LOVEX-141773 format. One line per field, with one value per residue (C-alpha): x, y, z; residue in three letters. Coordinates in nm, 3 decimals. Example, Ala and Ser with C-alpha at 12.3 -4.5 7.8 and 13.67 -1.06 7.14 Angstrom:
// LOVEX-141773
xx: (1.230, 1.367) $
yy: (-0.450, -0.106) $
zz: (0.780, 0.714) $
type: (Ala, Ser) $
This chain:
// LOVEX-141773
xx: (-1.172, -1.305, -1.068, -0.771, -0.864, -0.894, -0.555, -0.373, -0.547, -0.446, -0.102, 0.033, -0.005, 0.192, 0.457, 0.537, 0.670, 0.878, 1.009, 1.101, 1.273, 1.462, 1.576, 1.694, 1.891, 2.037, 2.173, 2.323, 2.487, 2.607, 2.797, 2.954, 2.739, 2.523, 2.189, 2.029, 1.847, 1.583, 1.316, 1.388, 1.405, 1.068, 0.909, 1.064, 0.935, 0.593, 0.558, 0.640, 0.441, 0.139, 0.197, 0.182, -0.140, -0.287, -0.210, -0.357, -0.633, -0.908, -0.778, -0.926, -0.649, -0.749, -0.645, -0.397, -0.231, -0.193, -0.051, 0.215, 0.311, 0.321, 0.549, 0.791, 0.787, 0.852, 1.138, 1.309, 1.259, 1.413, 1.716, 1.769, 1.748, 1.981, 2.246, 2.296, 2.398, 2.618, 2.798, 2.858, 2.949, 3.132, 3.282, 3.340, 3.398, 3.175, 3.046, 2.762, 2.553, 2.555, 2.481, 2.187, 2.048, 2.067, 1.885, 1.611, 1.573, 1.571, 1.279, 0.991, 1.067, 1.086, 0.752, 0.587, 0.718, 0.612, 0.269, 0.201, 0.305, 0.105, -0.172, -0.214, -0.192, 0.065, 0.088, -0.089, -0.416, -0.533, -0.885, -0.796, -0.860, -0.633, -0.818, -0.899, -1.201, -1.113, -0.839, -0.956, -0.897, -0.663, -0.937, -1.156, -0.908, -1.059, -0.915, -0.590, -0.781, -0.988, -0.685, -0.434, -0.615, -0.930, -0.962, -0.603, -0.377, -0.172, 0.126, 0.132, 0.196, 0.447, 0.633, 0.664, 0.797, 1.061, 1.155, 1.209, 1.414, 1.623, 1.699, 1.807, 2.021, 2.176, 2.267, 2.264, 2.438, 2.794, 2.660, 2.537, 2.868, 3.066, 2.833, 2.885, 3.261, 3.270, 3.096, 3.321, 3.668, 3.676, 4.056, 4.039, 3.752, 3.952, 4.255, 4.059, 3.931, 3.600, 3.528, 3.432, 3.302, 3.067, 2.940, 2.870, 2.687, 2.484, 2.403, 2.284, 2.086, 1.910, 1.822, 1.685, 1.476, 1.330, 1.297, 1.108, 0.869, 0.829, 0.736, 0.480, 0.332, 0.310, 0.118, -0.114, -0.174, -0.150, -0.224, -0.489, -0.291, -0.211, 0.146, 0.201, 0.515, 0.447, 0.383, 0.613, 0.613, 0.566, 0.913, 0.878, 1.223, 1.384, 1.162, 1.283, 1.641, 1.546, 1.382, 1.702, 1.922, 1.677, 1.683, 2.065, 2.101, 1.946, 1.634, 1.425, 1.493, 1.403, 1.067, 0.982, 1.099, 0.878, 0.578, 0.644, 0.651, 0.358, 0.152, 0.218, 0.114, -0.203, -0.287, -0.256, -0.524, -0.752, -0.785, -1.163, -1.206, -1.030, -1.249, -0.961, -0.756, -1.060, -1.174, -0.839, -0.937, -0.586, -0.567, -0.507, -0.212, -0.009, -0.084, 0.030, 0.364, 0.411, 0.610, 0.858, 0.892, 0.938, 1.209, 1.409, 1.361, 1.455, 1.762, 1.871, 1.866, 2.001, 2.263, 2.540, 2.487, 2.423, 2.704, 2.707, 2.925, 3.286, 3.352, 3.014, 3.045, 3.414, 3.487, 3.701, 4.044, 4.246, 4.575, 4.516, 4.498) $
yy: (1.228, 1.040, 1.238, 1.157, 0.788, 0.796, 0.966, 0.721, 0.414, 0.519, 0.648, 0.324, 0.103, 0.370, 0.413, 0.041, -0.009, 0.308, 0.183, -0.163, -0.041, 0.229, -0.032, -0.246, 0.048, 0.102, -0.254, -0.226, 0.112, 0.028, -0.261, -0.016, -0.062, 0.223, 0.076, 0.305, -0.004, -0.001, 0.115, -0.179, -0.427, -0.302, -0.344, -0.689, -0.812, -0.653, -0.814, -1.169, -1.135, -1.014, -1.288, -1.548, -1.395, -1.393, -1.763, -1.875, -1.619, -1.866, -2.140, -2.235, -2.057, -1.765, -1.413, -1.367, -1.701, -1.593, -1.262, -1.436, -1.674, -1.384, -1.200, -1.494, -1.505, -1.129, -1.163, -1.436, -1.237, -0.929, -1.126, -1.276, -0.936, -0.777, -1.042, -0.873, -0.557, -0.757, -0.932, -0.610, -0.388, -0.629, -0.896, -0.695, -0.363, -0.175, 0.175, 0.124, 0.424, 0.334, -0.033, 0.058, 0.299, 0.036, -0.217, 0.040, 0.087, -0.283, -0.414, -0.182, -0.272, -0.644, -0.631, -0.452, -0.711, -1.008, -0.861, -0.783, -1.135, -1.328, -1.095, -0.851, -0.562, -0.329, -0.523, -0.756, -0.686, -0.922, -0.955, -1.077, -0.832, -0.837, -0.558, -0.627, -0.448, -0.533, -0.748, -0.995, -0.879, -0.592, -0.418, -0.401, -0.190, 0.158, 0.435, 0.250, -0.046, 0.174, 0.380, 0.105, -0.230, -0.151, -0.085, -0.187, -0.455, -0.732, -0.570, -0.303, -0.556, -0.750, -0.428, -0.338, -0.687, -0.639, -0.306, -0.475, -0.749, -0.487, -0.300, -0.622, -0.738, -0.396, -0.318, -0.645, -0.903, -0.972, -0.967, -0.608, -0.495, -0.657, -0.512, -0.161, -0.218, -0.310, 0.016, 0.231, 0.076, -0.247, -0.275, -0.280, -0.532, -0.756, -0.737, -0.905, -1.186, -1.048, -1.138, -0.800, -0.949, -1.189, -0.913, -0.683, -0.960, -1.016, -0.645, -0.613, -0.939, -0.805, -0.493, -0.719, -0.915, -0.604, -0.418, -0.706, -0.731, -0.354, -0.354, -0.630, -0.449, -0.133, -0.324, -0.475, -0.180, 0.117, -0.007, -0.272, -0.554, -0.370, -0.379, -0.175, -0.156, 0.205, 0.357, 0.115, 0.192, 0.566, 0.666, 0.501, 0.346, 0.689, 0.829, 0.544, 0.655, 1.002, 0.847, 0.651, 0.963, 1.172, 0.893, 0.905, 0.533, 0.446, 0.223, 0.427, 0.756, 0.590, 0.490, 0.851, 0.972, 0.712, 0.820, 1.183, 1.126, 0.882, 1.139, 1.402, 1.160, 1.056, 1.420, 1.497, 1.239, 1.343, 1.717, 1.700, 1.553, 1.848, 2.162, 2.407, 2.271, 2.213, 2.574, 2.705, 2.592, 2.475, 2.210, 1.861, 1.815, 2.057, 1.858, 1.540, 1.710, 1.760, 1.442, 1.508, 1.881, 1.795, 1.547, 1.819, 2.069, 1.819, 1.695, 2.052, 2.137, 1.808, 1.716, 1.913, 1.728, 1.384, 1.136, 0.844, 0.537, 0.632, 0.345, 0.370, 0.339, 0.246, -0.104, -0.301, -0.405, -0.637, -0.517, -0.166, -0.281) $
zz: (-1.516, -1.818, -2.043, -1.816, -1.819, -2.196, -2.243, -2.013, -2.158, -2.509, -2.417, -2.268, -2.581, -2.770, -2.498, -2.468, -2.825, -2.786, -2.451, -2.580, -2.896, -2.705, -2.450, -2.741, -2.879, -2.531, -2.512, -2.859, -2.808, -2.458, -2.617, -2.864, -3.176, -3.309, -3.410, -3.667, -3.800, -3.522, -3.767, -4.000, -3.711, -3.583, -3.923, -3.975, -3.638, -3.694, -4.036, -3.928, -3.607, -3.806, -4.066, -3.788, -3.653, -4.006, -4.049, -3.714, -3.654, -3.753, -3.523, -3.184, -2.991, -2.772, -2.875, -2.588, -2.665, -3.027, -2.905, -2.694, -2.975, -3.223, -2.981, -2.983, -3.364, -3.376, -3.126, -3.326, -3.648, -3.488, -3.371, -3.718, -3.886, -3.629, -3.703, -4.041, -3.856, -3.616, -3.900, -4.091, -3.794, -3.563, -3.788, -4.106, -3.922, -4.167, -4.102, -3.856, -3.959, -4.329, -4.251, -4.029, -4.288, -4.562, -4.341, -4.285, -4.660, -4.743, -4.541, -4.653, -5.016, -4.932, -4.748, -5.039, -5.283, -5.068, -4.994, -5.360, -5.461, -5.201, -5.077, -5.367, -5.119, -4.966, -4.640, -4.400, -4.221, -3.949, -3.813, -3.464, -3.180, -2.874, -2.695, -2.329, -2.184, -1.824, -1.675, -1.408, -1.047, -1.147, -1.341, -1.026, -0.826, -0.766, -0.988, -1.068, -1.213, -1.442, -1.540, -1.615, -1.639, -1.837, -2.211, -2.268, -2.415, -2.260, -2.430, -2.156, -1.878, -2.089, -2.170, -1.802, -1.726, -1.996, -1.835, -1.496, -1.666, -1.849, -1.525, -1.352, -1.646, -1.693, -1.332, -1.136, -1.355, -1.475, -1.829, -1.787, -1.639, -1.920, -2.183, -2.048, -2.031, -2.399, -2.488, -2.272, -2.306, -2.510, -2.487, -2.107, -2.120, -2.352, -2.122, -1.840, -2.063, -2.191, -2.553, -2.698, -3.024, -2.842, -2.612, -2.905, -3.089, -2.771, -2.735, -3.094, -3.065, -2.757, -2.953, -3.228, -2.978, -2.814, -3.146, -3.307, -3.011, -3.005, -3.374, -3.321, -3.020, -3.232, -3.500, -3.237, -3.005, -3.241, -3.594, -3.506, -3.665, -3.988, -4.124, -4.439, -4.652, -4.748, -4.403, -4.216, -3.845, -3.898, -3.785, -3.444, -3.477, -3.514, -3.240, -3.017, -3.087, -2.964, -2.657, -2.588, -2.616, -2.412, -2.152, -2.144, -2.222, -1.882, -1.849, -1.602, -1.777, -2.106, -1.952, -1.867, -2.207, -2.379, -2.169, -2.258, -2.634, -2.620, -2.429, -2.697, -2.971, -2.786, -2.716, -3.087, -3.171, -2.883, -2.938, -2.990, -2.639, -2.471, -2.494, -2.435, -2.727, -2.949, -2.908, -3.033, -3.383, -3.473, -3.746, -3.604, -3.839, -3.629, -3.315, -3.493, -3.552, -3.175, -3.094, -3.375, -3.304, -2.935, -3.037, -3.213, -2.928, -2.656, -2.843, -2.914, -2.542, -2.408, -2.671, -2.496, -2.169, -2.320, -2.281, -2.521, -2.455, -2.539, -2.780, -2.954, -3.330, -3.321, -3.460, -3.217, -3.335, -3.110, -3.254, -3.116, -2.754) $
type: (Met, Asp, Thr, Ile, Tyr, Tyr, Leu, Ile, Gln, Asn, Met, Leu, Pro, Val, Ala, Ile, Pro, Leu, Leu, Leu, Val, Ala, Leu, Gly, Gly, Met, Phe, Ser, Glu, Arg, Ser, Gly, Val, Ile, Asn, Ile, Ala, Leu, Glu, Gly, Ile, Met, Leu, Phe, Gly, Ala, Phe, Phe, Gly, Ala, Leu, Phe, Val, Tyr, Leu, Val, Gln, Asp, Ser, Ser, Met, Gly, Pro, Gln, Thr, Ile, Leu, Leu, Leu, Gly, Met, Ile, Val, Ala, Ala, Val, Ser, Gly, Ile, Ile, Tyr, Ser, Leu, Met, Leu, Ser, Phe, Ala, Ala, Val, Thr, Met, Lys, Ala, Asp, Gln, Thr, Ile, Thr, Gly, Thr, Ser, Leu, Asn, Met, Leu, Ile, Pro, Ala, Ala, Ile, Leu, Leu, Phe, Ser, Lys, Met, Tyr, Phe, Asn, Ser, Asp, Gly, Ile, Thr, Thr, Ser, Lys, Ser, Phe, Tyr, Ile, Arg, Lys, Met, Pro, Val, Leu, Gly, Asp, Ile, Pro, Ile, Ile, Gly, Glu, Met, Phe, Phe, Gln, Lys, Thr, Tyr, Leu, Thr, Val, Leu, Ile, Gly, Leu, Leu, Phe, Leu, Val, Ala, Ala, Val, Ile, Ile, Phe, Tyr, Lys, Thr, Lys, Phe, Gly, Leu, Arg, Leu, Arg, Ala, Cys, Gly, Glu, His, Pro, Gln, Ala, Ala, Asp, Ser, Val, Gly, Ile, Asn, Val, Tyr, Val, Met, Arg, Tyr, Ala, Gly, Val, Ser, Leu, Ser, Gly, Leu, Leu, Gly, Gly, Ile, Gly, Gly, Phe, Phe, Tyr, Ala, Val, Gly, Val, Met, Asp, Gly, Asn, Val, Asn, Gly, His, Thr, Gly, Val, Ala, Gly, Phe, Gly, Phe, Leu, Ala, Leu, Ala, Val, Met, Ile, Phe, Gly, Gln, Trp, Lys, Pro, Ile, Arg, Ile, Leu, Phe, Ala, Ala, Leu, Phe, Phe, Ala, Phe, Leu, Arg, Thr, Leu, Ala, Tyr, Ser, Val, Ser, Leu, Ile, Pro, Phe, Leu, Asp, Asn, Leu, Gly, Ile, Asp, Gln, Thr, Tyr, Tyr, Lys, Met, Leu, Pro, Tyr, Val, Ala, Thr, Met, Val, Val, Leu, Ala, Phe, Thr, Ser, Lys, Lys, Ser, Arg, Ala, Pro, Lys, Ala, Glu, Gly, Ile, Pro, Tyr, Asp, Lys, Ser, Gln, Arg) $
């Protein structure tokens, strides 16, 4: 049981960033804009969130207060960075894939330059710990408390709240219906008075908000507050794209896809705790490849059945209505 507890406790902080970034990609692509720039948005949010923590870590504020404020900073940073994609893809009608790729390439170099200039290092390392040994009340619940509310981070609870909010916005609001309409048939949406440009800006901005928070939560829960220009966010942005596709652009399916990939990653770093796997004598490097190999296998088998939004990646032109 101790091994199961350990795997779940370490899987959730990894799954939450994947979940949030994939949900962000879902909002963007459901509005009709392909967001390849999730990796760059994650790194941008993580950097400014970590920078905020670095600046206030010696203050009298409690660690969870700093975490919440850092999350807000990361969210705003993600939105600002995503506006570059919105402007290029929606207003200027540029190729969305090329724009997203260029945004991914820009930010690691900018972080390296800034960090070398001001910190004489490759990134930012904070000394504030946000680890929670046991949450009050919830941590005392038998089995469930030890599994989900001990040896964890506040990011797990916040991530689940964002999931609930995403489901409600996506399925239960006019905004969600209009967003989906713009990704499926923007001409029809425009004909009933929906501003397609505004909805697409909103979808990409939501992806920036969730991507920035996801990047910060990755830095906090996976990298212990370290944000490095060389390693970035270790391909999590691209993995989140795979999670989004595997989840068929639907929030609940995305949750299970994120848990699946996070479990594989956690398993790869926990081989020594599982006698059966440890006795096989396989190099740990191969286990670390599991999430990415699984990504290729899953996409290979599900790509034929996957159905992306019809107008995804197609710039909207009023004159073609």
